[in-house]
C-alpha positions in Angstrom: -27.9 62.3 54.1 -25.3 59.9 52.7 -24.1 59.2 56.3 -27.6 58.1 57.4 -28.0 56.0 54.3 -24.8 54.2 55.0 -25.8 53.6 58.6 -29.2 52.2 57.4 -27.5 49.8 55.0 -25.0 48.7 57.6 -27.7 48.0 60.2 -29.9 46.2 57.6 -26.9 44.0 56.8 -26.4 43.2 60.4 -30.1 42.4 60.9 -30.2 40.3 57.8 -27.0 38.4 58.8 -28.6 37.5 62.1 -31.9 36.4 60.5 -32.7 32.8 60.8 -33.8 30.6 57.8 -37.3 29.3 58.5 -38.0 25.7 57.4 -41.4 24.0 57.2 -42.9 20.6 56.3 -43.0 21.7 52.7 -39.3 22.5 52.5 -37.7 20.3 49.7 -34.7 22.2 48.5 -32.8 25.4 49.6 -29.7 26.9 48.2 -27.8 27.7 51.4 -25.1 29.8 49.8 -27.5 32.8 49.7 -28.1 32.4 53.5 -24.5 31.8 54.7 -22.4 33.9 57.0 -18.7 33.1 56.8 -15.4 33.5 58.7 -11.9 32.9 57.3 -9.5 31.6 60.0 -6.3 29.5 60.0 -7.4 27.0 62.7 -9.0 26.4 66.1 -8.1 27.9 69.4 -9.2 25.6 72.2 -12.3 23.4 71.9 -14.8 23.7 69.1 -17.7 25.0 71.2 -15.6 27.7 72.8 -14.3 28.7 69.3 -17.8 28.9 67.9 -19.2 30.8 70.8 -16.3 33.2 70.8 -16.5 33.7 67.0 -20.2 34.2 66.9 -20.1 38.0 66.3 -17.3 37.8 63.8 -19.1 36.0 61.0 -19.8 38.1 58.0 -22.8 37.8 55.6 -21.8 36.2 52.3 -22.0 38.9 49.6 -24.3 38.1 46.7 -24.6 34.5 47.7 -21.2 33.7 46.2 -19.4 30.7 47.7 -16.0 31.1 46.0 -13.1 31.7 48.4 -9.7 32.7 47.1 -8.1 34.0 50.3 -6.3 30.7 50.7 -2.8 32.2 51.3 -3.5 33.5 54.7 -6.7 31.7 55.8 -6.9 28.2 54.4 -10.0 27.4 56.7 -13.4 28.6 55.7 -16.1 28.6 58.3 -19.8 28.9 57.3 -22.7 29.5 59.7 -26.4 28.9 59.1 -29.3 29.6 61.5 -32.4 27.5 61.1 -35.9 27.6 62.6 -38.1 24.6 61.9 -41.7 25.4 62.1 -43.1 22.1 61.0 -45.4 19.9 63.0 -43.5 16.6 62.5 -39.8 15.6 62.6 -38.1 16.1 59.3 -34.8 14.8 58.0 -32.9 16.8 55.3 -29.6 16.2 53.6 -27.0 18.9 53.4 -24.8 18.3 50.4 -21.6 20.2 49.4 -21.5 19.6 45.7 -17.7 19.6 45.5 -15.8 16.4 46.2 -12.4 18.1 46.0 -12.4 19.8 49.5 -9.8 18.0 51.6 -11.5 18.3 55.0 -15.1 19.2 55.8 -16.4 19.3 59.5 -20.1 19.7 60.4 -21.3 20.9 63.8 -25.0 21.2 64.5 -25.8 23.2 67.6 -29.0 23.6 69.5 -28.6 26.5 71.8 -25.0 26.3 73.0 -24.8 22.5 72.8 -23.4 20.4 69.9 -26.0 17.8 69.2 -24.4 16.3 66.1 -21.1 16.5 64.2 -19.5 14.8 61.3 -16.2 14.7 59.4 -15.9 14.3 55.6 -13.7 15.3 52.7 -11.3 13.5 50.4 -8.5 13.5 53.0 -10.7 11.1 55.0 -10.7 7.4 53.9 -14.0 6.8 52.1 -15.2 4.0 54.3 -15.2 6.3 57.3 -17.9 8.6 55.8 -21.2 8.4 57.5 -22.9 8.3 54.0 -20.9 6.7 51.3 -21.4 9.3 48.5 -18.9 11.1 46.3 -19.8 14.5 47.8 -19.7 15.5 51.5 -23.1 14.7 53.0 -24.5 15.6 56.4 -28.0 14.4 57.4 -29.8 16.8 59.8 -32.9 15.8 61.7 -35.1 18.8 62.6 -37.6 18.7 65.4 -40.8 20.8 65.5 -40.5 24.4 66.7 -36.7 24.2 67.3 -33.9 26.5 66.5 -30.6 25.2 65.2 -27.2 26.6 64.3 -25.0 24.8 61.7 -21.3 25.4 61.4 -19.3 24.0 58.5 -15.5 24.2 58.4 -13.8 23.5 55.0 -10.1 23.1 54.4 -8.5 22.9 51.0 -4.9 23.3 52.2 -4.4 26.7 50.8 -6.2 26.3 47.5 -9.2 28.4 46.5 -12.6 26.7 47.2 -15.9 26.7 45.5 -18.6 25.6 48.0 -21.9 25.0 46.3 -24.1 23.9 49.2 -27.7 22.7 49.2 -30.3 21.4 51.8 -32.6 18.9 50.2 -35.2 16.3 51.2 -34.1 12.7 50.8 -36.4 12.2 47.9 -35.2 15.3 46.1 -31.6 14.3 46.8 -32.1 10.8 45.3 -34.0 12.2 42.3 -31.5 14.9 41.5 -28.4 12.6 41.9 -30.0 9.8 39.9 -30.3 12.1 37.0 -26.8 13.4 37.5 -25.4 9.8 37.7 -27.2 9.0 34.5 -25.6 11.9 32.7 -22.2 11.1 34.3 -22.6 7.4 33.2 -23.3 8.5 29.7 -20.4 10.9 29.7 -17.9 8.3 31.0 -19.3 5.7 28.7 -18.6 7.9 25.7 -15.1 8.7 26.9 -14.3 5.0 27.6 -15.8 3.9 24.3 -13.9 6.4 22.3 -10.7 5.5 24.2 -11.0 1.8 23.4 -11.9 2.6 19.7 -8.8 4.8 19.3 -6.5 2.3 21.0 -7.8 -0.3 18.6 -7.3 2.0 15.6 -3.8 2.9 16.8 -3.1 -0.8 16.9 -4.4 -1.7 13.4 -3.4 1.5 11.6 0.0 2.0 13.4 -0.3 5.8 13.5 0.9 7.7 16.5 -1.8 10.4 16.4 -4.5 7.7 17.2 -2.4 6.5 20.1 -1.9 9.9 21.6 -5.6 10.7 21.1 -6.5 7.4 22.9 -4.1 8.4 25.8 -5.5 11.9 25.9 -9.0 10.5 26.3 -7.8 7.9 28.8 -6.3 10.5 31.1 -9.2 12.9 30.5 -11.5 10.1 31.7 -9.5 9.6 34.9 -9.2 13.3 35.6 -13.0 13.7 35.1 -13.6 10.7 37.4 -11.3 12.4 39.9 -13.0 15.8 39.8 -16.5 14.2 40.2 -15.3 12.0 43.1 -16.1 8.7 41.4 -12.6 7.4 41.4 -12.2 8.0 45.1 -15.4 6.1 45.8 -14.5 3.1 43.6 -10.8 3.0 42.6 -8.7 4.2 45.6 -11.1 4.8 48.5 -8.5 4.6 51.2 -5.5 6.1 49.4 -5.9 9.7 50.5 -2.4 10.8 49.5 -2.9 9.7 45.9 -6.5 10.9 45.8 -5.3 14.4 46.7 -2.8 14.4 43.8 -4.6 12.3 41.2 -6.6 15.1 39.7 -3.5 17.3 39.1 -1.5 14.3 37.8 -4.2 13.1 35.4 -5.0 16.6 34.2 -1.3 17.2 33.5 -1.0 13.9 31.7 -4.1 14.7 29.6 -2.6 18.1 28.7 0.7 16.4 27.7 -1.0 13.8 25.5 -3.4 16.4 24.1 -0.5 18.6 23.0 1.3 15.6 21.5 -1.8 14.6 19.7 -2.4 18.1 18.4 1.2 18.4 17.4 1.0 15.2 15.4 -2.5 16.1 14.0 -1.3 19.2 12.3 2.5 18.4 12.3 2.7 18.4 8.5 1.3 21.9 8.5 2.9 23.6 11.5 5.7 25.9 10.8 8.7 26.2 13.2 7.5 29.6 14.3 4.4 28.1 15.9 6.2 25.2 17.6 7.6 27.1 20.6 4.2 27.6 22.3 3.6 23.9 22.1 7.0 23.2 23.7 6.4 25.9 26.4 3.0 24.4 27.4 4.4 20.9 27.2 7.2 21.8 29.6 4.8 23.6 31.9 2.4 20.5 32.0 5.3 18.2 32.8 6.4 20.6 35.5 2.9 20.6 37.0 3.0 16.8 37.2 6.3 16.8 38.9 5.2 19.4 41.4 1.9 17.6 42.1 3.8 14.5 43.2 5.8 16.4 45.8 4.9 17.9 49.2 1.6 19.6 50.0 3.2 23.0 49.3 4.5 21.8 45.9 1.1 20.3 45.2 -0.4 23.8 45.8 2.0 25.3 43.2 1.3 22.5 40.7 -2.5 23.0 40.9 -2.2 26.7 40.6 0.0 26.2 37.5 -2.7 24.0 36.1 -5.3 26.7 36.7 -3.5 28.9 34.2 -2.2 26.1 31.9 -5.6 24.5 31.0 -7.2 27.6 29.4 -3.9 28.5 27.7 -3.7 25.0 26.3 -7.2 24.9 24.9 -6.9 28.4 23.8 -3.7 27.7 21.8 -5.2 24.6 20.2 -8.3 26.5 19.2 -6.2 29.4 17.8 -4.0 26.9 15.8 -7.1 25.1 14.5 -8.8 28.4 13.6 -5.7 29.6 11.9 -5.5 26.6 9.7 -9.2 26.7 9.1 -8.8 30.2 7.7 -5.9 28.8 5.6 -8.5 26.4 4.2 -6.7 23.4 5.3 -9.3 20.6 5.3 -7.9 18.7 8.2 -8.4 21.6 10.6 -12.2 21.8 10.1 -13.5 19.7 13.0 -10.3 20.1 15.0 -11.0 23.8 15.4 -14.6 23.1 16.4 -13.5 20.5 19.0 -11.2 22.8 20.8 -13.7 25.6 20.5 -16.1 23.3 22.5 -13.2 22.7 24.9 -12.7 26.5 25.3 -16.5 26.8 26.0 -16.2 24.1 28.7 -13.4 26.0 30.4 -15.3 29.2 30.2 -18.4 27.6 31.7 -16.3 26.2 34.5 -14.9 29.7 35.2 -18.4 31.1 35.1 -20.0 28.6 37.4 -17.1 28.8 39.9 -17.8 32.5 40.3 -21.6 32.3 40.3 -24.1 31.4 42.9 -24.9 28.1 41.2 -25.4 25.0 43.4 -23.8 22.7 40.9 -20.3 21.4 40.8 -18.3 23.4 38.2 -16.7 20.2 36.8 -19.9 18.2 36.6 -22.3 20.9 35.6 -24.6 19.7 32.8 -23.5 22.3 30.3 -19.9 21.7 31.0 -20.4 17.9 30.4 -22.3 18.6 27.2 -19.4 20.9 26.0 -16.9 18.2 26.9 -18.9 15.5 25.1 -19.2 17.8 22.0 -15.4 18.3 22.2 -14.7 14.5 22.3 -17.1 13.8 19.6 -15.7 16.6 17.4 -12.2 15.2 18.0 -13.4 11.8 16.9 -15.1 13.3 13.8 -11.9 15.3 13.1 -9.9 12.1 13.2 -12.3 10.3 10.9 -12.3 13.4 8.7 -8.5 13.3 8.7 -8.6 9.7 7.7 -11.0 10.5 5.0 -8.9 13.4 3.7 -5.7 11.2 4.0 -7.5 8.5 2.1 -8.5 10.9 -0.6 -5.0 12.3 -0.8 -3.6 8.7 -0.8 -6.0 7.8 -3.6 -5.0 10.9 -5.5 -1.3 10.0 -4.9 -2.0 6.4 -5.9 -3.7 7.5 -9.1 -0.8 9.8 -9.8 1.6 6.9 -9.1 -0.5 4.6 -11.3 -0.6 7.2 -14.0 3.2 7.7 -13.8 3.6 3.9 -13.8 1.3 3.6 -16.8 3.3 6.3 -18.5 6.5 4.6 -17.5 5.1 1.3 -18.6 3.9 2.8 -21.9 7.3 4.4 -22.4 9.0 1.2 -21.4 6.7 -0.7 -23.8 7.6 1.8 -26.5 11.2 1.4 -25.8 10.9 -2.4 -25.8 9.0 -2.3 -29.0 11.6 0.0 -30.5 14.3 -2.4 -29.2 12.4 -5.4 -30.5 12.0 -3.6 -33.8 15.7 -2.8 -34.0 16.7 -6.2 -32.8 14.4 -7.7 -35.4 15.9 -5.4 -38.0 19.4 -6.4 -36.9 18.4 -10.0 -36.7 16.8 -9.8 -40.2 19.9 -8.1 -41.5 22.2 -10.6 -39.8 20.1 -13.5 -41.2 20.1 -11.9 -44.6 23.8 -11.4 -44.4 24.2 -15.0 -43.2 21.9 -16.2 -46.0 23.9 -14.1 -48.4 27.1 -15.6 -47.0 25.6 -19.1 -47.2 24.3 -18.5 -50.7 27.7 -17.1 -51.7 29.4 -20.1 -50.2 27.0 -22.4 -52.0 27.4 -20.5 -55.2 31.1 -20.6 -54.8 30.9 -24.4 -54.3 28.8 -24.7 -57.4 31.3 -22.6 -59.4 34.1 -24.7 -58.0 32.1 -27.9 -59.0 31.6 -26.5 -62.5 35.3 -25.7 -62.8 36.3 -29.1 -61.5 33.7 -30.8 -63.6 35.0 -28.9 -66.7 38.6 -29.7 -65.9 37.8 -33.3 -65.4 35.8 -33.4 -68.6 38.2 -31.5 -70.6 41.4 -32.8 -69.1 41.1 -36.2 -67.5 38.0 -37.1 -69.7 40.0 -36.4 -72.9 42.9 -38.3 -71.6 40.8 -41.3 -70.7 39.1 -41.2 -74.1 42.5 -41.1 -75.8 43.7 -43.9 -73.6 40.7 -46.0 -74.5 41.2 -45.4 -78.2 44.8 -46.3 -77.9 44.1 -49.5 -76.0 41.4 -50.5 -78.4 43.7 -49.8 -81.4 46.1 -52.4 -80.2 43.7 -55.2 -81.4 45.7 -58.0 -79.7 43.1 -60.6 -80.4 45.2 -62.5 -83.0 48.6 -61.7 -81.6 49.2 -65.0 -80.0 48.6 -63.9 -76.4 48.2 -66.6 -73.9 45.1 -66.8 -71.7 46.6 -64.8 -68.8 47.7 -62.0 -71.1 44.4 -62.0 -72.9 42.5 -61.7 -69.6 44.8 -58.8 -68.5 44.1 -57.1 -71.8 40.3 -57.5 -71.4 40.6 -56.3 -67.8 42.5 -53.2 -69.0 39.7 -52.4 -71.5 37.1 -52.8 -68.7 39.0 -50.6 -66.3 39.3 -47.9 -69.0 35.6 -48.2 -69.7 34.8 -48.0 -65.9 37.0 -45.0 -65.5 35.3 -43.2 -68.3 31.9 -44.0 -66.9 32.9 -43.0 -63.3 34.4 -39.8 -64.6 31.2 -39.1 -66.5 29.1 -39.8 -63.4 31.3 -37.5 -61.3 31.1 -34.8 -63.8 27.3 -35.2 -64.1 26.9 -35.0 -60.3 29.1 -32.0 -60.1 27.5 -30.3 -63.0 24.1 -31.9 -63.8 23.7 -30.9 -67.4 20.1 -32.1 -67.4 19.0 -29.1 -65.2 20.3 -26.8 -67.9 18.8 -28.6 -70.8 15.7 -30.5 -69.5 14.7 -28.9 -66.2 14.4 -30.1 -62.6 11.4 -32.4 -63.1 13.0 -34.5 -65.9 16.4 -34.6 -64.3 15.1 -35.8 -61.0 13.0 -38.5 -62.6 15.9 -39.7 -64.7 18.3 -39.8 -61.7 15.7 -41.5 -59.4 15.1 -44.2 -62.1 18.9 -44.9 -62.0 18.9 -45.1 -58.2 16.0 -47.5 -58.2 17.8 -49.8 -60.7 21.1 -49.8 -58.8 19.8 -49.8 -55.2 16.6 -51.8 -55.4 14.7 -49.1 -53.4 11.1 -48.3 -54.0 11.0 -44.6 -54.7 7.8 -42.7 -55.5 8.2 -39.2 -56.9 5.3 -36.8 -57.2 5.8 -33.4 -58.7 3.3 -30.5 -59.3 3.9 -27.1 -60.8 7.7 -27.1 -60.5 8.1 -26.1 -64.1 7.1 -22.6 -62.9 10.2 -22.1 -60.9 12.1 -20.6 -63.9 15.3 -20.1 -61.8 18.1 -22.5 -62.6 20.0 -21.7 -59.4 17.0 -22.5 -57.2 16.3 -25.7 -59.3 20.0 -26.7 -58.8 19.6 -26.1 -55.0 16.5 -28.1 -54.8 18.1 -30.9 -56.9 21.0 -31.0 -54.5 18.7 -31.1 -51.4 16.6 -34.0 -52.9 19.7 -36.0 -53.7 21.4 -35.3 -50.3 18.2 -36.3 -48.4 17.7 -39.4 -50.6 21.4 -40.3 -50.0 20.8 -40.0 -46.2 17.9 -42.4 -46.5 20.0 -44.9 -48.5 22.9 -44.7 -46.0 21.1 -44.6 -42.6 17.4 -45.3 -42.7 17.5 -48.9 -44.0 14.2 -48.1 -45.6 12.4 -50.1 -48.3 10.2 -47.3 -49.6 10.6 -43.5 -50.0 7.9 -41.0 -51.0 9.0 -37.7 -52.5 6.5 -34.9 -53.1 7.8 -31.7 -54.8 5.1 -29.1 -55.4 4.9 -25.4 -56.3 1.8 -23.4 -55.2 1.3 -19.7 -54.8 5.1 -19.1 -55.1 5.8 -21.5 -52.3 7.9 -24.6 -53.2 7.2 -27.5 -50.9 9.4 -30.6 -50.6 8.4 -33.6 -48.5 10.5 -36.7 -48.3 9.1 -39.6 -46.2 10.6 -43.1 -45.6 9.6 -46.2 -43.7 13.0 -46.7 -42.2 14.2 -47.2 -38.6 13.8 -43.5 -37.7 15.5 -41.9 -34.7 14.8 -39.9 -31.5 15.2 -36.2 -32.2 15.8 -35.4 -28.5 18.7 -37.8 -28.3 20.2 -37.7 -31.8 22.3 -34.7 -32.9 21.8 -34.1 -36.6 25.4 -33.1 -37.4 26.1 -35.0 -40.7 27.7 -33.2 -43.6 24.7 -33.9 -45.8 22.0 -32.6 -43.4 24.2 -29.5 -42.6 24.5 -28.9 -46.4 20.7 -29.1 -46.8 20.1 -26.7 -43.8 22.6 -24.3 -45.3 20.8 -24.3 -48.6 17.4 -23.9 -47.0 18.6 -20.9 -44.9 20.4 -19.4 -47.8 17.0 -19.5 -49.7 15.2 -18.0 -46.6 13.2 -21.2 -46.3 12.0 -23.4 -43.5 12.9 -27.0 -42.7 11.3 -29.4 -40.3 12.3 -33.0 -39.4 9.8 -35.4 -37.7 10.9 -38.8 -36.7 10.5 -41.5 -34.1 12.2 -44.8 -33.5 10.9 -47.6 -35.8 8.4 -45.2 -37.3 10.4 -43.6 -40.2 11.3 -40.0 -40.9 9.6 -37.1 -42.6 11.5 -34.0 -43.8 9.5 -31.0 -44.9 11.0 -28.0 -46.6 9.2 -24.8 -47.7 10.9 -22.1 -49.8 9.4 -18.9 -51.1 10.2 -18.5 -54.8 10.5 -14.9 -56.0 
């Protein structure tokens, strides 16, 4: 029973293989893969007609409508046979399209009976301008006459590589409609790729980050490789360079893999451990090797392309695994990165699926494959923007941390500076206090020395002069018969003794003003200024207020000395006719103002280095007071002193 079943299936297969495909006026589109018989052979023996006639019984029915041929090692040529019967009433022209621009050589032979009525050559090994119809895919127009039988033979040669031959017979209108929609999708796809490429080249230029540059290069070579697999670049960029066209796909795909690996490496470089780097290096080396092989001979190109067949899914699979691994690790930067290469893995899976199915679409330009690639590119773009956002957030956090550290450092520095300023101020105050103490001690020492000298002059030289005066006066030489010269000498001696006594009394008074001790500062100043007015002829106005509250004889003595020193400076240097002196005590602040209408001076040019002014400054500093001198040429001088009285 099984034997008869086997014979039935075999005879049914032979009958079906010999069955003709019936076409009519209503025929618009037919997938010819389901109706093909095929033959694998290395070449031609004799002329084409003899070969076809001799090989007629050797064609096998294509199983399950698949048009994927992988027996390239021994039989690089694939022959397809189709039998047509046109039952229409009018002549009809249909277009036969092989939706694969990567087949090197395609030959069409249309036979009516045993005569070749039309033939054509196509394929990317033929210069583009020699094609009968200038289209990216091999096209063969067939004109069918009413009630005629035709046999079509197609020979495809991919130089030893496996071939996917999606083949369709369409009406001209259907061909235009379908390919217009496909061109629109391809235009959108390439527009997105080119736009993203330009954007990332620009970002790489302004941001100066390598990951943007390698992403732009990856998208650039991906664009060229996609243009190559769709046949667009051969039609528009190098239509007559068949050698380069045959190798451009492998080279651009290899370069895209290299740039993609470098980009992925940089994208997660900060997170990749050394244990995971070796697959990147291995795939990178394999991609570079495929590029080198693809640029060699036809046999080397064969090995380079076969290396890419295994390399591309491994590459995308590795990148997806790395992205998914870091996604599990909750590393933010891997979020969209994993999704993008998941979409890439889907696109590779779809290519593999469509290459082994009976679909009439090109595996590289299938709509779902293009959608997956678009999603991949958009996800890569989103991942880069997400990476920028994450890096920006991390940078802001780092900047905030730096700013916080700088603020803490500034605060610490400010605290240190304040502490230093405080210590410097303390030390300066201590030094000033020590200096004032020293100045006060020097001044007090001077005062003590003055008292001692004044006491010695009064007790010693004063007594001696007083005795001398008494002795001279006791001589009474008025009636002693002195001549006029002797009398004058005697009178001069008396005057000199009187003058010496007066001078000694003035010196003693200046060195030890007794009026301060007995009558106070106010009365003493008024008395001394009245004497100066009489002797110097200077108009001096003295105004005092509240100075009786000082109640400190040492401070009164210092103020007395300062007034006399400043008044003495006015008399010696100012050439003034009027001096105003104001001495006031208010809220424990003693203010002394001395103004004159003298010749003045320029404070910027004049160095105040006289003994008198230095003495006044020393006394002011010793009393922790302030002193200010305002003057201008021909506008007089004003000296202001303020002293805090304990």
